N, CA and C atoms as an extended XYZ file, in Angstrom:
234
Properties=species:S:1:pos:R:3:atomname:S:1:resname:S:1:resid:I:1 pbc="F F F"
N       -39.093      -38.825      -17.229 N   UNK     1
C       -39.911      -38.376      -16.103 CA  UNK     1
C       -41.285      -37.945      -16.610 C   UNK     1
N       -42.288      -38.340      -15.912 N   UNK     2
C       -43.656      -38.003      -16.284 CA  UNK     2
C       -44.015      -36.610      -15.786 C   UNK     2
N       -44.625      -35.824      -16.654 N   UNK     3
C       -45.109      -34.502      -16.269 CA  UNK     3
C       -46.484      -34.656      -15.637 C   UNK     3
N       -46.603      -34.212      -14.391 N   UNK     4
C       -47.878      -34.257      -13.665 CA  UNK     4
C       -48.639      -32.979      -13.963 C   UNK     4
N       -49.772      -33.134      -14.604 N   UNK     5
C       -50.546      -31.966      -15.027 CA  UNK     5
C       -51.901      -31.909      -14.328 C   UNK     5
N       -52.356      -30.698      -14.149 N   UNK     6
C       -53.722      -30.461      -13.673 CA  UNK     6
C       -54.481      -29.781      -14.792 C   UNK     6
N       -55.744      -30.054      -14.832 N   UNK     7
C       -56.643      -29.356      -15.760 CA  UNK     7
C       -57.480      -28.395      -14.923 C   UNK     7
N       -57.568      -27.150      -15.381 N   UNK     8
C       -58.438      -26.170      -14.718 CA  UNK     8
C       -59.525      -25.756      -15.693 C   UNK     8
N       -60.757      -25.937      -15.271 N   UNK     9
C       -61.922      -25.619      -16.090 CA  UNK     9
C       -62.758      -24.563      -15.378 C   UNK     9
N       -63.157      -23.533      -16.127 N   UNK    10
C       -63.992      -22.484      -15.537 CA  UNK    10
C       -64.847      -21.867      -16.617 C   UNK    10
N       -66.043      -21.570      -16.231 N   UNK    11
C       -66.935      -20.777      -17.073 CA  UNK    11
C       -67.593      -19.758      -16.150 C   UNK    11
N       -67.637      -18.508      -16.600 N   UNK    12
C       -68.122      -17.450      -15.713 CA  UNK    12
C       -69.630      -17.499      -15.503 C   UNK    12
N       -70.363      -17.922      -16.517 N   UNK    13
C       -71.810      -18.000      -16.363 CA  UNK    13
C       -72.333      -19.179      -17.152 C   UNK    13
N       -72.854      -20.136      -16.442 N   UNK    14
C       -73.491      -21.294      -17.057 CA  UNK    14
C       -74.946      -21.264      -16.610 C   UNK    14
N       -75.736      -20.462      -17.305 N   UNK    15
C       -77.130      -20.235      -16.909 CA  UNK    15
C       -77.918      -21.538      -16.827 C   UNK    15
N       -77.670      -22.437      -17.758 N   UNK    16
C       -78.400      -23.711      -17.757 CA  UNK    16
C       -77.811      -24.707      -16.762 C   UNK    16
N       -76.565      -24.451      -16.322 N   UNK    17
C       -75.852      -25.357      -15.419 CA  UNK    17
C       -75.848      -26.794      -15.938 C   UNK    17
N       -75.776      -26.926      -17.268 N   UNK    18
C       -75.761      -28.264      -17.852 CA  UNK    18
C       -74.340      -28.784      -18.054 C   UNK    18
N       -73.342      -27.931      -17.851 N   UNK    19
C       -71.963      -28.361      -17.900 CA  UNK    19
C       -71.398      -28.627      -19.280 C   UNK    19
N       -72.140      -28.306      -20.328 N   UNK    20
C       -71.662      -28.610      -21.674 CA  UNK    20
C       -70.381      -27.869      -22.024 C   UNK    20
N       -70.294      -26.606      -21.668 N   UNK    21
C       -69.085      -25.836      -21.958 CA  UNK    21
C       -67.894      -26.381      -21.175 C   UNK    21
N       -68.129      -26.754      -19.942 N   UNK    22
C       -67.075      -27.344      -19.121 CA  UNK    22
C       -66.596      -28.646      -19.755 C   UNK    22
N       -67.515      -29.461      -20.231 N   UNK    23
C       -67.128      -30.737      -20.844 CA  UNK    23
C       -66.330      -30.535      -22.131 C   UNK    23
N       -66.679      -29.517      -22.911 N   UNK    24
C       -65.893      -29.214      -24.116 CA  UNK    24
C       -64.476      -28.809      -23.736 C   UNK    24
N       -64.362      -27.982      -22.707 N   UNK    25
C       -63.038      -27.584      -22.232 CA  UNK    25
C       -62.251      -28.806      -21.754 C   UNK    25
N       -62.925      -29.683      -21.011 N   UNK    26
C       -62.272      -30.876      -20.471 CA  UNK    26
C       -61.673      -31.727      -21.600 C   UNK    26
N       -62.474      -31.952      -22.641 N   UNK    27
C       -62.003      -32.776      -23.754 CA  UNK    27
C       -60.817      -32.123      -24.466 C   UNK    27
N       -60.872      -30.807      -24.653 N   UNK    28
C       -59.757      -30.093      -25.275 CA  UNK    28
C       -58.485      -30.215      -24.427 C   UNK    28
N       -58.627      -30.054      -23.128 N   UNK    29
C       -57.471      -30.127      -22.231 CA  UNK    29
C       -56.901      -31.545      -22.174 C   UNK    29
N       -57.767      -32.537      -22.155 N   UNK    30
C       -57.301      -33.921      -22.161 CA  UNK    30
C       -56.529      -34.227      -23.441 C   UNK    30
N       -56.978      -33.670      -24.554 N   UNK    31
C       -56.291      -33.876      -25.832 CA  UNK    31
C       -54.894      -33.242      -25.796 C   UNK    31
N       -54.769      -32.074      -25.187 N   UNK    32
C       -53.460      -31.424      -25.059 CA  UNK    32
C       -52.532      -32.289      -24.207 C   UNK    32
N       -53.045      -32.796      -23.094 N   UNK    33
C       -52.233      -33.651      -22.226 CA  UNK    33
C       -51.768      -34.897      -22.978 C   UNK    33
N       -52.664      -35.499      -23.703 N   UNK    34
C       -52.315      -36.703      -24.452 CA  UNK    34
C       -51.248      -36.398      -25.509 C   UNK    34
N       -51.425      -35.303      -26.225 N   UNK    35
C       -50.487      -34.900      -27.266 CA  UNK    35
C       -49.080      -34.694      -26.697 C   UNK    35
N       -49.004      -34.159      -25.498 N   UNK    36
C       -47.706      -33.852      -24.886 CA  UNK    36
C       -47.156      -35.000      -24.036 C   UNK    36
N       -47.959      -36.039      -23.868 N   UNK    37
C       -47.519      -37.176      -23.070 CA  UNK    37
C       -47.549      -36.915      -21.572 C   UNK    37
N       -48.393      -35.983      -21.149 N   UNK    38
C       -48.505      -35.627      -19.742 CA  UNK    38
C       -49.556      -36.490      -19.058 C   UNK    38
N       -49.392      -36.718      -17.768 N   UNK    39
C       -50.358      -37.452      -16.960 CA  UNK    39
C       -51.215      -36.450      -16.187 C   UNK    39
N       -52.514      -36.502      -16.393 N   UNK    40
C       -53.427      -35.617      -15.658 CA  UNK    40
C       -53.670      -36.234      -14.281 C   UNK    40
N       -53.244      -35.512      -13.253 N   UNK    41
C       -53.376      -36.030      -11.889 CA  UNK    41
C       -54.574      -35.442      -11.151 C   UNK    41
N       -55.106      -34.350      -11.661 N   UNK    42
C       -56.281      -33.749      -11.006 CA  UNK    42
C       -56.953      -32.788      -11.974 C   UNK    42
N       -58.261      -32.688      -11.846 N   UNK    43
C       -59.040      -31.713      -12.607 CA  UNK    43
C       -59.763      -30.816      -11.617 C   UNK    43
N       -59.588      -29.532      -11.781 N   UNK    44
C       -60.213      -28.518      -10.925 CA  UNK    44
C       -61.282      -27.807      -11.746 C   UNK    44
N       -62.459      -27.595      -11.138 N   UNK    45
C       -63.579      -26.986      -11.864 CA  UNK    45
C       -64.233      -25.901      -11.016 C   UNK    45
N       -64.318      -24.712      -11.578 N   UNK    46
C       -65.107      -23.625      -10.985 CA  UNK    46
C       -66.172      -23.268      -12.005 C   UNK    46
N       -67.350      -23.829      -11.842 N   UNK    47
C       -68.431      -23.639      -12.811 CA  UNK    47
C       -69.326      -22.486      -12.395 C   UNK    47
N       -69.568      -21.615      -13.341 N   UNK    48
C       -70.432      -20.449      -13.157 CA  UNK    48
C       -69.889      -19.514      -12.075 C   UNK    48
N       -68.566      -19.306      -12.118 N   UNK    49
C       -67.904      -18.394      -11.191 CA  UNK    49
C       -67.099      -17.391      -12.008 C   UNK    49
N       -67.404      -16.131      -11.835 N   UNK    50
C       -66.718      -15.069      -12.573 CA  UNK    50
C       -65.282      -14.915      -12.092 C   UNK    50
N       -64.441      -14.430      -12.968 N   UNK    51
C       -63.059      -14.119      -12.583 CA  UNK    51
C       -62.776      -12.635      -12.737 C   UNK    51
N       -63.797      -11.856      -13.049 N   UNK    52
C       -63.574      -10.443      -13.330 CA  UNK    52
C       -63.578       -9.556      -12.090 C   UNK    52
N       -64.068      -10.065      -10.980 N   UNK    53
C       -64.097       -9.280       -9.745 CA  UNK    53
C       -63.033       -9.817       -8.791 C   UNK    53
N       -62.323       -8.920       -8.125 N   UNK    54
C       -61.222       -9.364       -7.281 CA  UNK    54
C       -61.667      -10.047       -5.991 C   UNK    54
N       -62.900       -9.859       -5.561 N   UNK    55
C       -63.346      -10.461       -4.302 CA  UNK    55
C       -64.117      -11.772       -4.501 C   UNK    55
N       -64.133      -12.303       -5.717 N   UNK    56
C       -64.842      -13.546       -5.995 CA  UNK    56
C       -63.973      -14.720       -5.551 C   UNK    56
N       -64.591      -15.651       -4.831 N   UNK    57
C       -63.867      -16.847       -4.413 CA  UNK    57
C       -63.974      -17.915       -5.486 C   UNK    57
N       -62.851      -18.486       -5.831 N   UNK    58
C       -62.789      -19.596       -6.787 CA  UNK    58
C       -62.090      -20.743       -6.067 C   UNK    58
N       -62.853      -21.571       -5.365 N   UNK    59
C       -62.269      -22.596       -4.498 CA  UNK    59
C       -61.327      -23.562       -5.214 C   UNK    59
N       -61.707      -24.047       -6.385 N   UNK    60
C       -60.842      -25.005       -7.063 CA  UNK    60
C       -59.593      -24.335       -7.612 C   UNK    60
N       -59.687      -23.099       -8.042 N   UNK    61
C       -58.498      -22.365       -8.487 CA  UNK    61
C       -57.516      -22.238       -7.330 C   UNK    61
N       -58.035      -21.839       -6.165 N   UNK    62
C       -57.179      -21.687       -4.993 CA  UNK    62
C       -56.540      -23.017       -4.600 C   UNK    62
N       -57.295      -24.100       -4.676 N   UNK    63
C       -56.755      -25.428       -4.358 CA  UNK    63
C       -55.668      -25.816       -5.354 C   UNK    63
N       -55.878      -25.483       -6.624 N   UNK    64
C       -54.891      -25.801       -7.653 CA  UNK    64
C       -53.587      -25.037       -7.412 C   UNK    64
N       -53.690      -23.760       -7.119 N   UNK    65
C       -52.499      -22.951       -6.854 CA  UNK    65
C       -51.749      -23.501       -5.641 C   UNK    65
N       -52.470      -23.893       -4.612 N   UNK    66
C       -51.831      -24.466       -3.424 CA  UNK    66
C       -51.108      -25.759       -3.778 C   UNK    66
N       -51.720      -26.587       -4.601 N   UNK    67
C       -51.104      -27.834       -5.031 CA  UNK    67
C       -49.835      -27.569       -5.842 C   UNK    67
N       -49.875      -26.561       -6.702 N   UNK    68
C       -48.712      -26.179       -7.488 CA  UNK    68
C       -47.577      -25.711       -6.572 C   UNK    68
N       -47.911      -24.894       -5.585 N   UNK    69
C       -46.907      -24.382       -4.650 CA  UNK    69
C       -46.274      -25.499       -3.824 C   UNK    69
N       -47.047      -26.567       -3.538 N   UNK    70
C       -46.522      -27.710       -2.785 CA  UNK    70
C       -45.666      -28.627       -3.660 C   UNK    70
N       -45.597      -28.330       -4.950 N   UNK    71
C       -44.792      -29.144       -5.845 CA  UNK    71
C       -45.473      -30.401       -6.352 C   UNK    71
N       -46.793      -30.452       -6.229 N   UNK    72
C       -47.545      -31.632       -6.632 CA  UNK    72
C       -47.869      -31.627       -8.141 C   UNK    72
N       -47.650      -30.500       -8.789 N   UNK    73
C       -47.946      -30.357      -10.219 CA  UNK    73
C       -46.725      -29.802      -10.944 C   UNK    73
N       -46.605      -30.225      -12.206 N   UNK    74
C       -45.557      -29.690      -13.062 CA  UNK    74
C       -46.120      -28.771      -14.138 C   UNK    74
N       -47.409      -28.911      -14.418 N   UNK    75
C       -48.037      -28.136      -15.493 CA  UNK    75
C       -49.522      -27.960      -15.220 C   UNK    75
N       -50.066      -26.904      -15.789 N   UNK    76
C       -51.503      -26.637      -15.708 CA  UNK    76
C       -52.012      -26.431      -17.137 C   UNK    76
N       -53.105      -27.093      -17.449 N   UNK    77
C       -53.743      -26.942      -18.752 CA  UNK    77
C       -55.094      -26.281      -18.503 C   UNK    77
N       -55.357      -25.191      -19.225 N   UNK    78
C       -56.641      -24.520      -19.046 CA  UNK    78
C       -57.109      -23.938      -20.360 C   UNK    78
């Protein structure tokens, strides 16, 4: 059985908004999926969004959690 994985990428502050840190995370996560033989079915990205405050909205995180609850994912790589 194939493990359906999602990748979650987040950086709290990307002042340049050039996405370089996100891309480094993406490559690392893809390597983990490949090593484990998992199929990446979706990548969720919250760029330049803090996670330290409880009232901050992280749309892709929320979408990922909803997908996990619906049984669409078997694993999350972050």
